N, C-alpha and C positions, 0 to 999 in steps of 0.2 A: 486879694488889694489889701495893700498894706500902705498906711499914711504915720508918719509922727509928728507930734508938737511938742513944745516948752509948755511950760506951764506960764499963765499968765501973771501970777504971786511969786514964783519963785522960777525963775529961767533957767535955773541948772537941773529943774526936775523934771525930764522928759516923761511920755507914754506914746504907747503906739498902739493904734489902732487896727483890726483885719477884718475884712469881710470874704469871708470863703464859703464854697459849698458846704452840704454835710448832707447825708444820706437820709431820707424821711424827712427832711425838714426844707419847703419847696423855695423859701428864702434867703436860704443857709443860714449863719450864725453871725454874730459878731463878737469880734473878742477885744478883750483889754488887758495889754500887759504892761503893768505897774513896777516901779522900783521897790528892790528890798526897803523894808522902813513902813510901807504904807500902812495905814490901819486896815486889816480885811475886812472886820466885823460891817461895817459901813457898805460896802459895795463898792460898785462905779456906778455913778449917776449918770442917767445919758437924758439928755436933752436937743432936741433940733429944732434950732429958731427957738419958736415961744412953747413947743409940745414938749413936754417933760413925761416921760418914760419908767418904769420899775428900775429900780436899780440891778444889775449885773451882781450876782454872787461870785468871789474869788473860789477857784478853786483847786487851786495850784501854785505852790513857789518851789522855784527851783535855787539854783544857786546864784542866779544873774537877775529871776522876774518873779513877780506872784500874776498869775492869768485868772481874769475874769469870762464867763464866757453866756452868751444866752440865743437861743432863737430869736430869729427877725420876723415879726408879725407883721402882717400884711400893713395896718396904719405906718408902725415905725419904718417901712419899706417905701411906703408912699411918701412919709418927710422927705424920708433920706432922697429918693428920686427926686423930688421937687424942692428943695431945701436948700438953705443959703451957707448953713453951719450946723456943724453938731459939736456941741458942747460935751466933754465927758469930764466929769469930777469925782476926784480921789481924793482919800482922805490921810493926812497925817495923824491926825487925832480926834477922837470922838468932838463931830459938828465941824472941826477945821480943814475944808477943802479945798483943795487947788483943783483950778482949772484949765480945762485944755482943750484949745477952739483948733478943729478941723474945719476946713473948707469942703464943702461938697460940690465944687466945680469938677465938672467931669465925673461925678460919682455913676450917673446915669450909664452914660457908654461905657464908661469900666464896667459897671455891673450887668449888661446889656452883654456883653464881650463876655466877661465870665460864664454865666448860664449856657452860650454855645457849646 
């Protein structure tokens, strides 16, 4: 499953989030694809509604994007299934975050279809 969103602070900065199956990870993984120029050392912040989760580390950049990835633990999965919004924050400079809001409407149905 993939969804795109623009930054609240800078609408020209887009972000893509994907949830996919992964061997050995019962809930799958979450991936964040950020634009070049992202300050990679900060990682990608994750928040579902009011619940904050550990940042995802960036692990690779290509010619068009930089990718962060991490396993989806049971707590994050529960919040995403029952939540309203997923907030991903990337950084352009240390401490200077750009927020991207993804709706979780339909996430539960999509995730259940992905698991089949």
